[in-house]
C-alpha atoms as an extended CHARMM CRD file, in Angstrom:
* protein
*
       150  EXT
         1         1  MET       CA            -18.0560000000       25.4330000000      -19.8560000000  PROA      1               0.0000000000
         2         2  GLU       CA            -14.8210000000       24.8330000000      -17.8910000000  PROA      2               0.0000000000
         3         3  LYS       CA            -12.4450000000       22.4160000000      -19.2460000000  PROA      3               0.0000000000
         4         4  GLN       CA            -11.8730000000       19.4800000000      -16.9750000000  PROA      4               0.0000000000
         5         5  ALA       CA             -8.5340000000       18.6080000000      -16.1560000000  PROA      5               0.0000000000
         6         6  THR       CA             -6.6640000000       15.3920000000      -17.8770000000  PROA      6               0.0000000000
         7         7  CYS       CA             -5.8860000000       12.4410000000      -16.2040000000  PROA      7               0.0000000000
         8         8  ASP       CA             -2.3150000000       13.4220000000      -16.5300000000  PROA      8               0.0000000000
         9         9  GLU       CA             -2.9630000000       16.4890000000      -14.6070000000  PROA      9               0.0000000000
        10        10  ARG       CA             -5.0830000000       14.5880000000      -12.1790000000  PROA      10              0.0000000000
        11        11  ILE       CA             -3.5370000000       11.5010000000      -11.1250000000  PROA      11              0.0000000000
        12        12  GLU       CA             -0.9190000000       12.4430000000       -8.5680000000  PROA      12              0.0000000000
        13        13  ASN       CA             -3.8870000000       14.3130000000       -6.1440000000  PROA      13              0.0000000000
        14        14  GLU       CA             -5.8490000000       11.1070000000       -7.1270000000  PROA      14              0.0000000000
        15        15  MET       CA             -3.1240000000        8.6610000000       -6.3650000000  PROA      15              0.0000000000
        16        16  ARG       CA             -1.7740000000       10.4580000000       -3.0230000000  PROA      16              0.0000000000
        17        17  ARG       CA             -5.5240000000       10.5410000000       -1.7230000000  PROA      17              0.0000000000
        18        18  GLU       CA             -5.5960000000        6.6660000000       -1.9270000000  PROA      18              0.0000000000
        19        19  ILE       CA             -2.0190000000        6.3280000000       -0.4650000000  PROA      19              0.0000000000
        20        20  ASN       CA             -3.1630000000        8.2110000000        2.3310000000  PROA      20              0.0000000000
        21        21  ARG       CA             -6.3240000000        6.6000000000        3.1690000000  PROA      21              0.0000000000
        22        22  ILE       CA             -4.0290000000        3.2010000000        3.3820000000  PROA      22              0.0000000000
        23        23  LYS       CA             -2.0480000000        4.8980000000        5.5970000000  PROA      23              0.0000000000
        24        24  ASN       CA             -4.5560000000        5.8690000000        7.8650000000  PROA      24              0.0000000000
        25        25  LEU       CA             -5.6370000000        2.1710000000        7.9850000000  PROA      25              0.0000000000
        26        26  VAL       CA             -2.1390000000        1.2080000000        8.6820000000  PROA      26              0.0000000000
        27        27  ALA       CA             -0.9910000000        4.2310000000       11.2840000000  PROA      27              0.0000000000
        28        28  ASP       CA             -0.1060000000        2.1050000000       14.3990000000  PROA      28              0.0000000000
        29        29  GLY       CA              0.8890000000        4.6280000000       17.1740000000  PROA      29              0.0000000000
        30        30  ALA       CA              0.8200000000        7.3800000000       15.0110000000  PROA      30              0.0000000000
        31        31  GLU       CA             -0.3780000000       10.7420000000       15.7350000000  PROA      31              0.0000000000
        32        32  TRP       CA             -3.8180000000       11.4720000000       14.4990000000  PROA      32              0.0000000000
        33        33  TYR       CA             -5.0500000000       15.4060000000       13.4720000000  PROA      33              0.0000000000
        34        34  ARG       CA             -8.3130000000       16.6710000000       12.3630000000  PROA      34              0.0000000000
        35        35  CYS       CA             -9.2320000000       19.4670000000        9.8670000000  PROA      35              0.0000000000
        36        36  GLU       CA            -10.9230000000       21.9990000000       11.6670000000  PROA      36              0.0000000000
        37        37  GLU       CA            -12.7490000000       23.1340000000        7.9320000000  PROA      37              0.0000000000
        38        38  CYS       CA            -13.9730000000       19.5860000000        6.6340000000  PROA      38              0.0000000000
        39        39  GLY       CA            -13.7110000000       17.5620000000        9.7630000000  PROA      39              0.0000000000
        40        40  HSD       CA            -11.5300000000       14.7130000000        8.4150000000  PROA      40              0.0000000000
        41        41  VAL       CA             -9.5090000000       12.7690000000       10.5040000000  PROA      41              0.0000000000
        42        42  PHE       CA             -6.2530000000       11.4320000000        9.2430000000  PROA      42              0.0000000000
        43        43  THR       CA             -2.6070000000       10.4400000000       10.1600000000  PROA      43              0.0000000000
        44        44  SER       CA              0.7200000000       11.8020000000        8.1180000000  PROA      44              0.0000000000
        45        45  ASP       CA              4.2240000000       11.2670000000        8.2570000000  PROA      45              0.0000000000
        46        46  GLU       CA              4.9350000000       14.9770000000        7.1310000000  PROA      46              0.0000000000
        47        47  ASP       CA              7.4550000000       17.1690000000        9.2370000000  PROA      47              0.0000000000
        48        48  GLY       CA              5.4030000000       19.7850000000       10.9460000000  PROA      48              0.0000000000
        49        49  LEU       CA              1.8090000000       20.7970000000       11.3400000000  PROA      49              0.0000000000
        50        50  PRO       CA              0.2900000000       18.7050000000        7.7390000000  PROA      50              0.0000000000
        51        51  ASP       CA             -2.3420000000       20.3970000000        5.6100000000  PROA      51              0.0000000000
        52        52  CYS       CA             -5.5890000000       18.1540000000        5.1760000000  PROA      52              0.0000000000
        53        53  PRO       CA             -5.6090000000       15.5910000000        2.3400000000  PROA      53              0.0000000000
        54        54  GLU       CA             -9.1630000000       15.9460000000        1.5910000000  PROA      54              0.0000000000
        55        55  CYS       CA             -9.5850000000       19.7020000000        1.3290000000  PROA      55              0.0000000000
        56        56  GLY       CA             -5.9920000000       21.0530000000        1.4180000000  PROA      56              0.0000000000
        57        57  GLU       CA             -6.9740000000       23.5300000000        4.1490000000  PROA      57              0.0000000000
        58        58  ASP       CA             -3.9060000000       24.1950000000        7.1220000000  PROA      58              0.0000000000
        59        59  ASN       CA             -6.4450000000       24.5740000000        9.9380000000  PROA      59              0.0000000000
        60        60  ILE       CA             -5.2530000000       21.2320000000       11.7860000000  PROA      60              0.0000000000
        61        61  GLU       CA             -5.7260000000       20.0870000000       15.3980000000  PROA      61              0.0000000000
        62        62  GLU       CA             -3.0110000000       18.0640000000       16.7260000000  PROA      62              0.0000000000
        63        63  GLY       CA             -3.8510000000       15.0620000000       18.9970000000  PROA      63              0.0000000000
        64        64  VAL       CA             -6.9520000000       13.9860000000       18.4290000000  PROA      64              0.0000000000
        65        65  GLU       CA             -8.0530000000       10.4790000000       18.6060000000  PROA      65              0.0000000000
        66        66  PRO       CA             -9.6060000000        8.5010000000       15.7730000000  PROA      66              0.0000000000
        67        67  ASP       CA            -13.5190000000        8.2090000000       16.4470000000  PROA      67              0.0000000000
        68        68  ASP       CA            -16.1750000000        5.7660000000       15.3190000000  PROA      68              0.0000000000
        69        69  ASP       CA            -16.5050000000        7.2830000000       11.8220000000  PROA      69              0.0000000000
        70        70  THR       CA            -13.1060000000        6.8920000000       10.8570000000  PROA      70              0.0000000000
        71        71  GLU       CA            -12.3660000000        4.5250000000        8.2530000000  PROA      71              0.0000000000
        72        72  THR       CA            -11.3570000000        0.9190000000        9.2010000000  PROA      72              0.0000000000
        73        73  ALA       CA             -9.4960000000       -1.4950000000        6.9590000000  PROA      73              0.0000000000
        74        74  GLU       CA            -12.4400000000       -3.5670000000        6.8220000000  PROA      74              0.0000000000
        75        75  ASP       CA            -14.3070000000       -0.4310000000        5.6290000000  PROA      75              0.0000000000
        76        76  TYR       CA            -11.7740000000        0.0070000000        3.0820000000  PROA      76              0.0000000000
        77        77  MET       CA            -11.6770000000       -3.6120000000        1.4400000000  PROA      77              0.0000000000
        78        78  GLN       CA            -15.9050000000       -3.4430000000        1.0490000000  PROA      78              0.0000000000
        79        79  GLY       CA            -15.5810000000       -0.3400000000       -0.4880000000  PROA      79              0.0000000000
        80        80  LEU       CA            -13.4210000000       -1.6870000000       -3.5320000000  PROA      80              0.0000000000
        81        81  LEU       CA            -14.8450000000       -2.2730000000       -6.7830000000  PROA      81              0.0000000000
        82        82  ASP       CA            -12.7760000000       -5.2660000000       -7.5710000000  PROA      82              0.0000000000
        83        83  PHE       CA            -10.0290000000       -6.9390000000       -5.4510000000  PROA      83              0.0000000000
        84        84  ARG       CA             -8.3150000000      -10.2790000000       -7.4720000000  PROA      84              0.0000000000
        85        85  LYS       CA             -5.0700000000      -11.5690000000       -9.0640000000  PROA      85              0.0000000000
        86        86  VAL       CA             -3.2700000000       -9.6630000000      -11.6530000000  PROA      86              0.0000000000
        87        87  TYR       CA             -1.6510000000      -11.6940000000      -14.0410000000  PROA      87              0.0000000000
        88        88  GLU       CA              1.9020000000      -10.3160000000      -15.5380000000  PROA      88              0.0000000000
        89        89  VAL       CA              1.5600000000       -9.6160000000      -18.9340000000  PROA      89              0.0000000000
        90        90  TYR       CA              4.1460000000      -10.4250000000      -21.6430000000  PROA      90              0.0000000000
        91        91  ARG       CA              3.9250000000       -8.4440000000      -24.7880000000  PROA      91              0.0000000000
        92        92  VAL       CA              5.4050000000      -10.4290000000      -28.0910000000  PROA      92              0.0000000000
        93        93  GLN       CA              5.5810000000       -7.6310000000      -30.8150000000  PROA      93              0.0000000000
        94        94  LEU       CA              5.6000000000       -9.4300000000      -34.2580000000  PROA      94              0.0000000000
        95        95  SER       CA              5.4500000000       -6.4400000000      -36.4850000000  PROA      95              0.0000000000
        96        96  THR       CA              4.9930000000       -2.7510000000      -36.2230000000  PROA      96              0.0000000000
        97        97  GLY       CA              3.7970000000        0.0880000000      -38.2150000000  PROA      97              0.0000000000
        98        98  GLY       CA              0.5610000000       -0.0600000000      -39.9270000000  PROA      98              0.0000000000
        99        99  PRO       CA             -0.8530000000       -2.9030000000      -39.5060000000  PROA      99              0.0000000000
       100       100  GLY       CA              1.3450000000       -4.1290000000      -36.6490000000  PROA      100             0.0000000000
       101       101  ASP       CA              0.2680000000       -7.1930000000      -34.6130000000  PROA      101             0.0000000000
       102       102  ASP       CA              1.2460000000       -8.8450000000      -31.0030000000  PROA      102             0.0000000000
       103       103  PHE       CA              0.4550000000      -11.4620000000      -28.7960000000  PROA      103             0.0000000000
       104       104  TYR       CA             -0.3080000000      -10.4970000000      -25.0640000000  PROA      104             0.0000000000
       105       105  LEU       CA              0.3550000000      -13.6980000000      -22.6990000000  PROA      105             0.0000000000
       106       106  TYR       CA             -1.2210000000      -13.5720000000      -19.2980000000  PROA      106             0.0000000000
       107       107  VAL       CA              1.2020000000      -15.2870000000      -16.7200000000  PROA      107             0.0000000000
       108       108  ASP       CA              0.1790000000      -16.6420000000      -13.2340000000  PROA      108             0.0000000000
       109       109  PRO       CA              2.7580000000      -14.4300000000      -11.3470000000  PROA      109             0.0000000000
       110       110  GLU       CA              2.9900000000      -17.7650000000       -8.6730000000  PROA      110             0.0000000000
       111       111  ASP       CA              3.5090000000      -20.4870000000      -11.0840000000  PROA      111             0.0000000000
       112       112  ARG       CA              4.5010000000      -18.8810000000      -14.1870000000  PROA      112             0.0000000000
       113       113  THR       CA              2.2920000000      -20.4480000000      -16.3470000000  PROA      113             0.0000000000
       114       114  ILE       CA              0.5860000000      -18.8000000000      -19.2150000000  PROA      114             0.0000000000
       115       115  GLU       CA             -3.3590000000      -18.8960000000      -18.5260000000  PROA      115             0.0000000000
       116       116  ARG       CA             -4.6110000000      -16.4030000000      -21.4810000000  PROA      116             0.0000000000
       117       117  ILE       CA             -3.5030000000      -15.4920000000      -24.8860000000  PROA      117             0.0000000000
       118       118  GLU       CA             -4.8970000000      -12.6390000000      -26.9100000000  PROA      118             0.0000000000
       119       119  TYR       CA             -3.8310000000      -11.9510000000      -30.4210000000  PROA      119             0.0000000000
       120       120  ALA       CA             -3.7560000000       -7.9450000000      -31.1580000000  PROA      120             0.0000000000
       121       121  PHE       CA             -4.0610000000       -6.5500000000      -34.7740000000  PROA      121             0.0000000000
       122       122  LEU       CA             -3.2830000000       -2.5150000000      -35.0650000000  PROA      122             0.0000000000
       123       123  ASP       CA             -3.5170000000       -0.5610000000      -37.8850000000  PROA      123             0.0000000000
       124       124  TRP       CA             -3.6370000000        3.4740000000      -37.8190000000  PROA      124             0.0000000000
       125       125  PHE       CA             -6.1530000000        4.8310000000      -35.0330000000  PROA      125             0.0000000000
       126       126  ASP       CA             -7.7490000000        1.2320000000      -34.8950000000  PROA      126             0.0000000000
       127       127  GLY       CA             -7.3970000000       -2.1530000000      -33.5860000000  PROA      127             0.0000000000
       128       128  ALA       CA             -8.6520000000       -5.2810000000      -32.5540000000  PROA      128             0.0000000000
       129       129  ARG       CA             -8.0620000000       -8.2460000000      -30.3460000000  PROA      129             0.0000000000
       130       130  ARG       CA             -9.0390000000      -11.7530000000      -29.9370000000  PROA      130             0.0000000000
       131       131  GLU       CA             -8.7400000000      -14.1980000000      -27.1500000000  PROA      131             0.0000000000
       132       132  LEU       CA             -6.9560000000      -17.4610000000      -28.4340000000  PROA      132             0.0000000000
       133       133  ARG       CA             -9.0410000000      -20.7320000000      -27.4240000000  PROA      133             0.0000000000
       134       134  GLY       CA             -8.6180000000      -24.4220000000      -28.2580000000  PROA      134             0.0000000000
       135       135  ASP       CA             -5.8170000000      -25.6820000000      -30.3500000000  PROA      135             0.0000000000
       136       136  ASP       CA             -4.4140000000      -22.3700000000      -31.0960000000  PROA      136             0.0000000000
       137       137  PHE       CA             -4.3040000000      -21.4470000000      -27.5490000000  PROA      137             0.0000000000
       138       138  GLU       CA             -2.3880000000      -24.4460000000      -26.8190000000  PROA      138             0.0000000000
       139       139  THR       CA             -0.3110000000      -24.6290000000      -29.7120000000  PROA      139             0.0000000000
       140       140  VAL       CA              0.8650000000      -20.9230000000      -28.9580000000  PROA      140             0.0000000000
       141       141  ARG       CA              0.9040000000      -21.2030000000      -24.9880000000  PROA      141             0.0000000000
       142       142  ASP       CA              3.3110000000      -24.5110000000      -25.5950000000  PROA      142             0.0000000000
       143       143  PHE       CA              5.3490000000      -22.5270000000      -27.8000000000  PROA      143             0.0000000000
       144       144  PHE       CA              6.0570000000      -19.8090000000      -25.4820000000  PROA      144             0.0000000000
       145       145  GLN       CA              6.0050000000      -21.1200000000      -22.1190000000  PROA      145             0.0000000000
       146       146  PRO       CA              9.4240000000      -22.1800000000      -21.9840000000  PROA      146             0.0000000000
       147       147  TRP       CA             10.4890000000      -18.3930000000      -22.9010000000  PROA      147             0.0000000000
       148       148  VAL       CA              8.0870000000      -17.5660000000      -19.9210000000  PROA      148             0.0000000000
       149       149  GLU       CA              9.7030000000      -19.6300000000      -17.7260000000  PROA      149             0.0000000000
       150       150  MET       CA             13.6170000000      -18.2060000000      -18.0860000000  PROA      150             0.0000000000
């Protein structure tokens, strides 16, 4: 059985594929290409004739028009699994070693308020997290809020 490549080995290609999809969506007035091997229609900001971002082949037709099967921004957004506001996260490291512990402060990036706090207790090759609630949340939030606003 062949060993699958690690995420570290795969990340550049996966990231580049998604960025190329988005470039195609915002390619107003750009030149379009079609791969003769796989049929993929795309734009490119490379100098010269690009290789296909889907299959890597270099048998490329220039100056094509996007067809009805070309992905639109609406298609892309409908295909997403999740799209939501992501918080800024502050790690407050209390101790290290075995064991160590931290607070994670989840801050709304717009109004800078702490909206969620987790406590993490970490020992060698093990760890646990708990979300603070009620009075515990309010006490820790009130203590760190001025530091977050700085």
